[in-house]
C-alpha positions as CSV (number, residue, x, y, z in Angstrom):
1,M,-10.8,-6.5,-37.6
2,D,-12.3,-7.9,-34.4
3,C,-10.2,-7.0,-31.6
4,D,-11.6,-10.1,-29.5
5,L,-8.9,-11.8,-31.5
6,L,-6.6,-10.4,-28.8
7,K,-8.6,-11.8,-25.9
8,P,-7.9,-15.3,-24.5
9,P,-10.0,-18.3,-26.2
10,G,-13.6,-18.3,-24.9
11,E,-13.7,-21.9,-23.9
12,V,-11.8,-21.4,-20.8
13,R,-14.7,-19.8,-19.1
14,G,-15.3,-21.6,-15.8
15,M,-12.2,-23.3,-15.7
16,T,-11.0,-23.7,-11.9
17,V,-7.9,-25.7,-12.5
18,L,-5.2,-24.1,-14.8
19,T,-4.7,-25.9,-18.0
20,V,-2.3,-23.7,-20.1
21,E,-3.0,-25.3,-23.5
22,K,-6.5,-24.0,-23.4
23,F,-4.8,-20.6,-24.0
24,N,-3.4,-21.4,-27.3
25,K,-4.8,-19.5,-30.0
26,T,-3.7,-18.6,-33.7
27,I,-4.9,-15.0,-34.9
28,Q,-4.1,-12.9,-38.1
29,V,-2.7,-9.4,-37.5
30,P,-1.6,-6.8,-39.6
31,R,1.9,-6.4,-40.3
32,L,4.4,-4.3,-42.3
33,W,7.7,-5.5,-44.0
34,V,10.6,-3.4,-44.0
35,P,13.9,-3.7,-45.7
36,E,16.7,-3.8,-43.1
37,E,18.5,-0.6,-44.2
38,K,15.2,1.3,-43.9
39,S,14.0,-0.1,-40.6
40,Q,15.7,2.5,-38.2
41,R,13.9,5.2,-40.0
42,V,10.4,3.4,-40.5
43,L,10.2,2.3,-36.8
44,P,9.8,5.6,-35.4
45,L,6.9,6.4,-37.7
46,V,4.8,3.3,-36.6
47,K,6.1,3.0,-32.8
48,K,2.6,4.0,-31.5
49,L,1.0,1.2,-33.6
50,L,2.9,-1.8,-32.5
51,L,1.4,-4.8,-31.1
52,K,2.4,-5.1,-27.5
53,M,1.7,-8.3,-25.9
54,E,3.4,-10.4,-23.2
55,K,6.5,-12.4,-24.5
56,L,5.8,-11.2,-28.1
57,K,8.4,-9.3,-29.9
58,P,6.6,-7.0,-32.2
59,V,9.5,-6.5,-34.5
60,K,11.6,-9.4,-35.8
61,P,14.0,-10.4,-38.5
62,L,12.5,-11.5,-41.8
63,K,13.9,-12.2,-45.1
64,F,11.6,-11.6,-48.3
65,N,12.4,-12.4,-51.5
66,E,15.9,-13.2,-50.7
67,Q,16.2,-9.6,-49.2
68,E,17.0,-9.1,-45.3
69,G,14.3,-7.0,-43.6
70,R,11.9,-6.8,-40.5
71,E,8.3,-7.9,-39.9
72,I,6.4,-5.1,-37.7
73,L,3.5,-6.4,-36.1
74,L,0.6,-3.9,-35.5
75,H,-2.2,-3.8,-33.3
76,P,-5.3,-4.6,-35.3
77,Q,-7.7,-2.1,-33.5
78,P,-5.8,1.0,-34.7
79,V,-4.7,-0.5,-37.8
80,K,-7.4,-2.2,-40.0
81,S,-5.9,-1.2,-43.4
82,W,-2.8,0.4,-45.2
83,H,-4.6,3.7,-45.1
84,D,-4.5,3.8,-41.3
85,L,-0.9,4.3,-41.2
86,P,1.0,7.2,-42.0
87,T,1.2,6.6,-45.4
88,N,2.8,9.8,-46.8
89,D,5.6,9.4,-44.3
90,L,6.3,5.8,-45.0
91,E,6.2,6.4,-49.0
92,K,8.9,8.9,-48.5
93,H,10.9,5.8,-47.5
94,E,9.6,3.8,-50.4
95,I,7.2,1.6,-48.1
96,K,4.2,1.1,-50.0
97,E,0.8,-0.7,-49.8
98,H,2.4,-4.1,-51.1
99,N,4.6,-4.1,-47.8
100,F,1.5,-4.3,-45.8
101,G,-0.4,-7.4,-45.3
102,L,-1.7,-10.1,-42.7
103,T,0.3,-12.4,-41.0
104,D,-0.6,-15.5,-38.7
105,V,0.5,-15.2,-34.8
106,N,0.5,-18.2,-32.5
107,L,-0.6,-17.1,-29.1
108,S,-0.1,-19.0,-25.8
109,Y,-0.7,-18.8,-22.3
110,H,2.6,-16.7,-21.7
111,N,1.3,-13.8,-24.0
112,W,-1.9,-12.9,-22.1
113,R,-1.6,-10.7,-18.9
114,A,-2.7,-12.2,-15.5
115,D,-5.7,-9.9,-15.4
116,E,-6.8,-11.2,-19.1
117,I,-6.3,-14.9,-18.1
118,I,-8.6,-14.4,-14.8
119,K,-11.1,-12.4,-16.4
120,S,-11.6,-14.8,-19.1
121,V,-12.2,-17.6,-16.6
122,L,-14.7,-16.1,-14.6
123,P,-18.4,-16.2,-15.4
124,V,-19.2,-13.1,-17.5
125,D,-21.8,-11.6,-15.0
126,E,-19.2,-11.8,-12.0
127,E,-16.7,-9.2,-10.7
128,G,-13.2,-10.1,-11.4
129,L,-9.8,-9.5,-9.4
130,T,-9.3,-6.0,-9.5
131,S,-6.1,-5.7,-7.3
132,Y,-3.7,-7.1,-5.3
133,S,-0.8,-6.1,-2.8
134,R,2.8,-6.9,-3.3
135,I,4.9,-7.3,-0.2
136,G,8.3,-8.2,-1.0
137,H,8.1,-11.8,-3.0
138,I,4.6,-12.3,-1.5
139,V,1.5,-11.3,-3.4
140,H,-1.2,-10.9,-1.1
141,L,-5.0,-11.0,-1.8
142,N,-8.4,-10.4,-0.2
143,L,-10.6,-12.5,-2.4
144,R,-14.4,-12.4,-2.2
145,D,-16.5,-15.3,-1.7
146,H,-17.5,-15.7,-5.4
147,L,-13.7,-16.0,-6.5
148,M,-13.0,-18.8,-3.8
149,A,-14.0,-21.5,-6.4
150,Y,-11.2,-20.0,-8.5
151,K,-8.5,-19.2,-6.0
152,D,-6.1,-21.9,-7.1
153,L,-5.8,-20.9,-10.7
154,I,-5.8,-17.4,-9.7
155,G,-2.8,-18.2,-7.3
156,Q,-1.0,-20.1,-10.1
157,V,-1.6,-17.1,-12.5
158,L,0.1,-14.7,-10.4
159,L,2.6,-16.6,-9.4
160,D,3.6,-17.2,-13.1
161,K,3.0,-13.5,-13.9
162,V,4.1,-11.4,-11.4
163,A,8.0,-10.9,-11.7
164,G,9.8,-12.1,-8.5
165,C,6.9,-13.5,-7.0
166,K,7.3,-16.7,-4.9
167,T,4.4,-16.8,-2.5
168,V,0.6,-16.0,-3.3
169,V,-1.6,-15.9,-0.2
170,N,-5.0,-14.8,0.5
171,K,-6.6,-13.4,3.8
172,A,-7.9,-16.4,5.4
173,A,-9.6,-14.5,8.5
174,S,-10.3,-11.1,9.8
175,I,-7.8,-9.2,12.3
176,D,-9.2,-10.5,15.4
177,N,-6.5,-10.8,18.0
178,T,-4.6,-8.8,20.2
179,Y,-1.6,-8.3,18.0
180,R,-3.3,-7.5,14.5
181,N,-1.8,-10.5,12.4
182,F,-3.9,-12.7,10.5
183,Q,-4.4,-16.2,9.2
184,L,-3.1,-16.5,5.8
185,D,-4.2,-19.3,3.0
186,L,-1.4,-20.1,0.9
187,L,-2.7,-20.2,-2.6
188,C,0.5,-21.0,-4.5
189,G,4.3,-21.1,-4.1
190,E,6.5,-21.5,-1.0
191,A,5.2,-21.0,2.5
192,Q,7.9,-18.4,3.1
193,Y,6.5,-15.3,5.0
194,Q,9.6,-13.7,5.9
195,V,9.9,-10.7,3.4
196,E,12.2,-7.7,2.7
197,T,10.5,-4.6,1.1
198,K,11.3,-1.3,0.4
199,E,9.0,1.9,1.2
200,N,10.2,5.6,0.7
201,S,13.7,4.3,0.4
202,V,13.8,2.6,3.6
203,F,14.5,-1.3,3.8
204,F,12.0,-3.2,6.0
205,E,12.3,-6.9,7.0
206,F,9.7,-9.1,9.0
207,D,7.5,-11.9,8.9
208,F,4.1,-11.3,7.1
209,S,2.4,-13.8,9.0
210,K,3.1,-12.4,12.5
211,V,3.0,-8.6,12.0
212,Y,0.6,-6.2,10.4
213,W,1.9,-4.4,7.3
214,N,-0.3,-2.4,4.7
215,P,1.4,-1.0,1.6
216,R,-1.4,1.0,0.9
217,L,-0.5,3.4,3.8
218,S,3.1,4.2,2.5
219,T,2.0,7.6,1.1
220,E,0.7,8.5,4.5
221,H,3.8,7.2,6.1
222,E,5.9,9.5,3.8
223,R,3.6,12.6,4.4
224,I,4.2,12.2,8.3
225,V,8.0,11.7,7.8
226,Q,8.4,14.8,5.7
227,L,6.9,16.7,8.5
228,L,9.7,15.9,10.7
229,K,13.2,17.6,10.7
230,T,16.7,16.8,12.5
231,D,16.3,16.9,16.0
232,D,12.5,16.5,16.0
233,V,10.9,14.0,18.6
234,L,8.7,11.4,17.4
235,Y,6.6,9.1,20.0
236,D,5.2,6.4,18.0
237,V,2.5,4.6,20.2
238,F,1.4,1.8,17.8
239,A,5.0,1.4,15.8
240,G,4.5,-1.9,14.4
241,V,7.8,-2.8,12.5
242,G,8.7,0.9,12.1
243,P,7.1,2.6,9.0
244,F,6.9,5.8,10.9
245,A,9.6,5.5,13.5
246,V,12.5,3.9,11.2
247,P,12.6,6.7,8.8
248,A,12.2,9.3,11.4
249,A,15.3,7.9,13.3
250,K,17.1,8.0,9.8
251,K,16.5,11.7,9.6
252,R,18.3,12.0,13.0
253,C,15.0,12.7,15.0
254,H,14.9,11.6,18.5
255,V,12.4,8.3,18.5
256,L,10.4,6.6,21.2
257,A,8.6,3.7,19.3
258,N,6.4,1.1,21.0
259,D,4.3,-1.9,20.0
260,L,2.3,-4.7,22.0
261,N,3.1,-7.5,19.6
262,P,6.3,-9.0,20.4
263,E,7.0,-10.3,16.8
264,S,6.6,-6.4,15.7
265,Y,8.9,-5.1,18.7
266,K,11.7,-7.8,17.4
267,W,11.5,-6.6,13.9
268,L,11.3,-3.0,14.9
269,Q,14.6,-3.4,16.5
270,H,15.7,-5.3,13.5
271,N,15.0,-2.6,11.0
272,M,16.3,0.2,13.3
273,K,19.8,-1.8,13.1
274,R,19.4,-2.6,9.5
275,N,18.8,1.0,8.6
276,K,21.8,1.9,11.0
277,C,19.6,4.2,13.1
278,L,19.1,2.3,16.4
279,S,21.2,4.9,18.2
280,Q,18.5,7.4,17.6
281,A,15.5,5.3,19.1
282,Q,14.3,3.8,22.2
283,V,12.2,0.8,21.6
284,F,9.4,-0.7,23.7
285,N,7.2,-3.7,23.9
286,K,4.2,-2.5,26.0
287,D,0.7,-1.5,25.9
288,G,0.0,1.8,24.3
289,R,-1.7,3.4,27.2
290,D,1.2,2.3,29.6
291,F,3.7,3.6,26.9
292,I,1.8,7.2,26.9
293,L,1.6,7.3,31.0
294,R,5.2,6.4,31.4
295,E,7.5,6.8,28.6
296,I,5.9,9.6,27.0
297,R,5.0,11.5,30.1
298,E,8.5,11.1,31.4
299,D,10.3,12.0,28.3
300,L,8.0,15.2,27.9
301,L,8.9,16.0,31.6
302,K,12.5,15.8,31.0
303,R,12.5,18.0,27.8
304,W,10.1,20.6,29.3
305,Q,12.3,21.1,32.4
306,Q,15.2,21.9,30.3
307,P,16.2,25.5,29.3
308,L,15.5,26.9,25.8
309,N,13.4,23.6,25.0
310,N,10.8,25.5,23.4
311,S,12.7,27.0,19.9
312,N,14.8,24.1,18.9
313,Y,12.4,21.3,17.9
314,K,9.0,20.0,17.4
315,I,7.4,17.1,19.2
316,H,5.0,14.7,17.1
317,I,3.1,11.8,18.5
318,T,1.8,9.0,16.0
319,M,-1.3,6.9,16.8
320,N,-1.8,4.4,13.9
321,L,-4.3,1.9,15.0
322,P,-7.4,3.3,13.2
323,A,-9.7,0.6,14.7
324,M,-9.3,2.0,18.5
325,A,-6.6,4.5,18.5
326,V,-9.0,7.3,19.6
327,E,-9.7,5.4,22.8
328,F,-6.1,5.8,24.0
329,L,-6.4,9.4,23.8
330,S,-7.9,9.5,27.4
331,A,-4.4,8.6,28.6
332,F,-3.3,12.3,27.7
333,R,-6.3,13.7,29.9
334,G,-4.9,15.2,33.1
335,I,-1.3,13.3,32.2
336,F,0.3,16.2,34.2
337,E,-2.8,17.5,36.4
338,N,-0.8,16.9,39.8
339,D,2.7,18.6,38.3
340,T,3.6,21.9,39.1
341,S,6.9,22.1,37.9
342,I,6.0,22.9,34.3
343,D,5.0,26.3,33.3
344,F,2.5,25.6,30.5
345,S,1.7,29.3,30.3
346,Q,5.3,30.0,28.7
347,E,5.1,31.9,25.2
348,N,5.6,29.3,22.3
349,F,5.4,26.5,24.7
350,N,6.3,23.2,22.9
351,F,3.1,21.4,23.1
352,P,3.2,17.9,21.1
353,L,1.2,17.6,17.6
354,V,-0.7,14.5,18.0
355,H,-1.3,12.3,14.6
356,V,-4.4,10.0,15.6
357,Y,-6.1,7.6,12.9
358,S,-9.4,6.4,13.1
359,F,-12.1,4.7,10.7
360,A,-15.5,6.3,10.3
361,K,-18.5,4.9,8.6
362,G,-21.5,7.1,7.5
363,S,-22.7,9.7,5.2
364,N,-20.3,12.5,6.6
365,T,-17.3,10.7,7.9
366,K,-15.0,13.6,8.2
367,E,-17.4,15.1,11.0
368,L,-17.9,11.7,12.4
369,V,-14.1,11.2,13.0
370,L,-13.8,14.6,14.6
371,K,-16.4,13.7,17.2
372,L,-14.7,10.4,17.9
373,V,-11.6,12.4,18.9
374,E,-13.6,15.0,21.0
375,D,-15.7,12.5,22.8
376,N,-12.4,10.5,23.7
377,L,-10.6,13.9,24.8
378,K,-13.9,15.1,26.6
379,M,-13.4,18.3,24.9
380,S,-13.8,20.3,21.5
381,L,-10.8,21.0,19.4
382,K,-10.8,24.4,18.4
383,D,-7.5,26.5,17.8
384,N,-5.3,23.8,18.8
385,L,-6.9,21.5,15.7
386,E,-4.2,21.1,12.9
387,G,-6.6,19.6,10.6
388,V,-8.7,16.4,9.7
389,H,-6.9,14.7,6.7
390,F,-8.4,12.0,4.6
391,V,-6.1,9.0,4.3
392,R,-7.9,6.3,2.1
393,N,-11.5,4.7,1.5
394,V,-11.8,1.4,3.3
395,A,-15.2,0.2,1.9
396,P,-18.4,1.9,0.9
397,N,-19.1,4.8,3.1
398,K,-16.1,3.7,5.4
399,D,-13.0,6.0,5.4
400,M,-9.9,6.4,7.3
401,Y,-8.7,9.8,8.5
402,R,-5.9,11.3,10.5
403,V,-6.9,13.9,12.9
404,S,-3.9,16.2,14.0
405,F,-3.9,18.4,16.9
406,Y,-1.9,20.1,19.5
407,L,-2.2,19.0,23.1
408,T,-3.0,21.7,25.4
409,E,-2.8,22.7,29.1
410,E,-6.4,22.1,29.2
411,I,-5.9,18.6,28.0
412,L,-2.9,17.8,30.0
413,K,-4.1,19.1,33.1
414,Q,-7.7,18.3,32.9
415,T,-9.0,17.1,36.2
416,I,-10.4,13.5,35.7
417,V,-13.3,12.3,37.8
418,A,-12.9,8.7,38.7
419,T,-15.4,6.7,36.7
420,E,-16.0,3.0,35.7
421,E,-14.8,4.3,32.3
422,N,-11.4,5.4,33.4
423,T,-10.7,2.1,35.3
424,D,-12.3,-0.3,32.7
425,K,-9.4,-2.6,31.6
426,D,-11.3,-3.2,28.6
427,A,-10.3,0.1,27.5
428,I,-6.5,-0.9,28.0
429,K,-6.6,-4.1,26.1
430,R,-6.0,-3.9,22.4
431,K,-8.4,-6.2,21.5
432,A,-8.6,-5.5,17.7
433,E,-12.0,-5.2,16.6
434,V,-11.1,-4.6,13.0
435,D,-13.5,-5.1,10.0
436,D,-12.5,-7.5,7.2
437,D,-12.3,-4.7,4.6
438,V,-9.2,-3.0,6.7
439,L,-7.1,-5.8,5.0
440,E,-8.0,-4.5,1.4
441,N,-4.7,-3.8,0.5
442,S,-3.1,-0.6,-2.8
443,K,1.4,3.2,-2.8
444,C,2.0,-0.6,-3.2
445,K,-1.7,-1.7,-4.2
446,I,-1.2,-2.7,-7.7
447,K,-4.3,-2.5,-10.0
448,F,-4.9,-4.3,-13.2
449,S,-5.0,-2.0,-16.2
């Protein structure tokens, strides 16, 4: 039996405005009729062979020759005849070949999956929509140019098919401003961008049109939070709305979290309150370099001057601004150059562990990203290098990594010669020169099966 029967009609190819009636189709599929009293024993025998489609019940009541029973619809690919069924087991229950046959099934737009509908509309030689991101009630797309002619149809299909979806948006421009938010093109649904989402058992609220949020990073957020224990310290330099900082505070870590975007700062505070952990955190709305040179420096100084500070907790610094976070590493060079109150030579001194994120593009991205970090520190990472960890692929030959390393006395007391590089205000600005592919969204990226 031709299993193209289970694909949408071919005449919808090239449709740009959704016409649901075009997806109506009548097909013949194999079916098994079973008396009602035998159905509970027969169903487990054919369970793996059922015809499963959206809005279609493969088992339904059907009276035959005045006898109550059930019609069981079977998938036409594995079941082409009676002999494709577990006949020996069925015959033990007096289900024989005369119980088997074909029946007409009327399919409509509601029976096809979103990916099936979208694929059926595109030209045969065009790449389809392979994935999308879900953030609360918003479905977020990053449509390639060849899909733009079909954007309205794609938006309507996803609005119809994705449970709980109220808004479908496409990225209208790359991230090209100070605050890493981006323009959205509303494809379908409500222009409602304030969302509530849950990541790793923590609730977050924010305005998706005004802050940066990438659900593809949920696994990485979880990796870092799992490193933290109660009473550890987290300095989050580019905190956003709090995917590192809020769960850390919930674990009763001591958190200093910062973001330059006033909207991110607002929602960071809100999410701390929402998750009842604001008392564990101090929240700042500053440039990342200023935050390092003042808040992190002062808090480290206070902690290192306390007795018995070395054995009770660990200190972590997260720097998740992968397009340019490595540039801010220079703020740590010589940050305690003129301070004589700290004895860095103490045994087991509590040096912070830095987690800095960066993109690298080329044939050996792991080596490239390590070189970026070392170039900005002006020294090699040796025994203090914890690891270079792959996070995700962003585009062909372009990857995102986390480089984790310990700050050392050599870094913190490094003598810095005044140069144009060190005074260049452009190194302080957060001009987010981020490629379009940064926005290709995924633990929450949903792939079509």
